[in-house]
C-alpha positions as CSV (number, residue, x, y, z in Angstrom):
1,M,-17.2,5.8,13.1
2,S,-16.0,7.6,10.0
3,V,-12.6,8.2,8.4
4,K,-12.2,11.9,8.0
5,T,-8.8,12.0,6.3
6,I,-5.9,9.9,5.1
7,T,-2.5,11.5,4.6
8,T,1.2,10.9,4.5
9,S,1.6,14.2,6.3
10,T,2.4,14.5,10.1
11,G,-0.3,17.1,10.5
12,V,-4.1,16.7,10.3
13,S,-6.5,19.2,8.8
14,L,-10.3,18.8,9.3
15,K,-13.2,20.9,8.0
16,E,-14.6,22.9,10.8
17,S,-18.1,22.5,9.3
18,T,-18.1,18.7,9.8
19,L,-16.9,18.5,13.4
20,D,-20.4,18.4,14.7
21,L,-20.8,15.0,13.1
22,V,-18.3,13.3,15.3
23,D,-17.8,12.8,19.1
24,R,-14.0,12.2,19.0
25,I,-11.0,12.8,16.9
26,I,-8.6,9.8,16.7
27,V,-5.5,10.1,14.6
28,V,-4.0,6.7,13.8
29,W,-0.4,6.5,12.5
30,L,0.5,3.5,10.4
31,D,4.1,2.5,10.8
32,T,5.4,1.1,7.5
33,N,9.0,0.6,8.3
34,E,10.8,-1.9,6.0
35,D,9.3,-5.3,6.5
36,E,7.2,-4.2,9.5
37,I,3.7,-3.0,10.1
38,G,2.5,-1.3,13.2
39,V,-0.5,0.8,14.3
40,H,-0.2,3.7,16.8
41,V,-2.8,6.1,18.1
42,A,-1.1,9.4,17.8
43,Y,-4.0,11.5,19.1
44,D,-7.3,10.8,20.8
45,A,-9.5,13.6,22.1
46,S,-13.0,15.0,22.2
47,V,-14.0,17.5,19.5
48,E,-13.7,20.3,22.1
49,E,-10.2,19.3,23.0
50,F,-9.3,19.0,19.3
51,S,-10.6,22.5,18.7
52,A,-8.5,23.8,21.6
53,D,-5.3,21.9,20.4
54,S,-5.6,22.9,16.8
55,A,-4.5,26.2,15.1
56,A,-7.0,28.9,14.4
57,P,-9.3,28.1,11.5
58,Y,-7.9,28.8,8.1
59,R,-10.2,28.6,5.1
60,G,-12.7,26.6,7.1
61,S,-10.3,24.0,8.4
62,L,-8.6,23.3,11.7
63,R,-5.1,22.0,11.6
64,L,-3.6,19.8,14.3
65,G,0.2,19.9,14.1
66,R,2.7,17.2,14.9
67,G,3.5,18.7,18.2
68,S,0.0,17.9,19.5
69,M,0.4,14.2,18.6
70,T,2.7,11.5,19.9
71,F,4.8,9.3,17.6
72,P,7.1,6.5,18.8
73,N,10.7,6.4,17.7
74,K,10.3,2.7,17.0
75,Q,6.9,1.1,17.0
76,P,7.2,-1.4,20.0
77,S,4.3,-3.6,19.0
78,A,5.3,-3.8,15.3
79,Q,5.1,-7.3,14.0
80,K,7.4,-8.8,11.4
81,F,5.8,-8.8,8.0
82,E,6.7,-11.7,5.7
83,V,7.5,-10.3,2.3
84,G,7.8,-13.6,0.6
85,D,10.3,-15.1,-1.8
86,V,12.2,-12.9,-4.3
87,I,10.7,-13.3,-7.8
88,A,12.7,-10.6,-9.7
89,T,15.7,-8.4,-9.2
90,H,17.1,-5.2,-10.7
91,V,20.7,-4.2,-10.2
92,E,22.1,-0.7,-10.4
93,G,25.7,-0.6,-9.3
94,N,25.8,-1.5,-5.7
95,I,22.0,-1.5,-5.3
96,V,19.8,-4.5,-5.7
97,I,16.1,-3.9,-5.8
98,R,14.1,-7.1,-5.1
99,K,10.5,-7.9,-5.9
100,H,8.8,-10.3,-3.6
101,T,5.8,-12.7,-4.0
102,S,3.8,-10.5,-1.7
103,G,4.1,-7.5,-4.0
104,S,6.6,-5.8,-1.6
105,F,9.9,-4.4,-2.8
106,T,13.1,-4.3,-0.8
107,A,16.6,-3.0,-1.4
108,L,20.1,-4.2,-0.7
109,V,22.9,-1.6,-0.8
110,D,26.4,-3.1,-0.6
111,G,24.6,-6.2,0.7
112,E,22.8,-4.4,3.6
113,P,19.0,-4.1,3.8
114,M,17.8,-0.5,3.2
115,P,14.4,1.0,2.6
116,A,13.7,0.6,-1.2
117,R,11.5,3.7,-1.8
118,Q,14.2,6.3,-2.3
119,Y,16.1,4.0,-4.8
120,L,12.9,3.3,-6.7
121,I,12.2,7.0,-7.0
122,E,15.7,7.5,-8.4
123,I,15.2,4.7,-10.9
124,R,11.8,5.9,-11.9
125,N,13.2,9.4,-12.6
126,T,16.1,8.0,-14.6
127,L,13.6,6.0,-16.7
128,G,11.6,9.1,-17.3
129,L,8.5,7.7,-15.8
130,P,5.7,10.0,-14.5
131,D,5.3,10.9,-10.8
132,K,2.0,9.3,-9.6
133,A,-0.5,10.4,-7.0
134,T,0.6,7.6,-4.7
135,N,4.3,7.0,-4.4
136,T,4.3,4.1,-2.0
137,T,7.1,1.6,-2.3
138,R,4.7,-0.9,-3.8
139,S,3.4,1.4,-6.5
140,L,6.9,2.7,-7.3
141,G,8.2,-0.8,-7.6
142,A,5.3,-1.9,-9.8
143,Q,5.8,1.1,-12.0
144,V,9.6,0.6,-12.3
145,F,9.5,-3.2,-12.7
146,G,6.6,-2.9,-15.2
147,K,8.8,-0.6,-17.4
148,L,11.8,-3.0,-17.1
149,G,9.6,-5.9,-18.1
150,K,10.3,-7.9,-14.9
């Protein structure tokens, strides 16, 4: 078994020259909805089926588009993920960003839970912090709260 690619994209691109090294192509989608973690196999096929399902080679790579994969609307087997106690908060108007003992960050907007990522991006940009290669909720929260000294 080998991991060929990790991406936040909904498409998969693999080097045509390395396909002879594997028997199957399995695309696993990690569901990272707020406070939940789930795993879903979005695509599972032989190399031959992958070659047939993917677009014509471009610069030595075959691309499998979202239409060839299956994604659930809501991950049915997702399990609740305990984020832990709140250890720090940052308030911007009607938005409260909360840092938890697990390293997770959550948001309340007008008291209602919302995904924190978009708000952390806005705060990061307002603070003039650089865009990083990984803009996960945790990395954004650590960057913002680090700058705020929280």
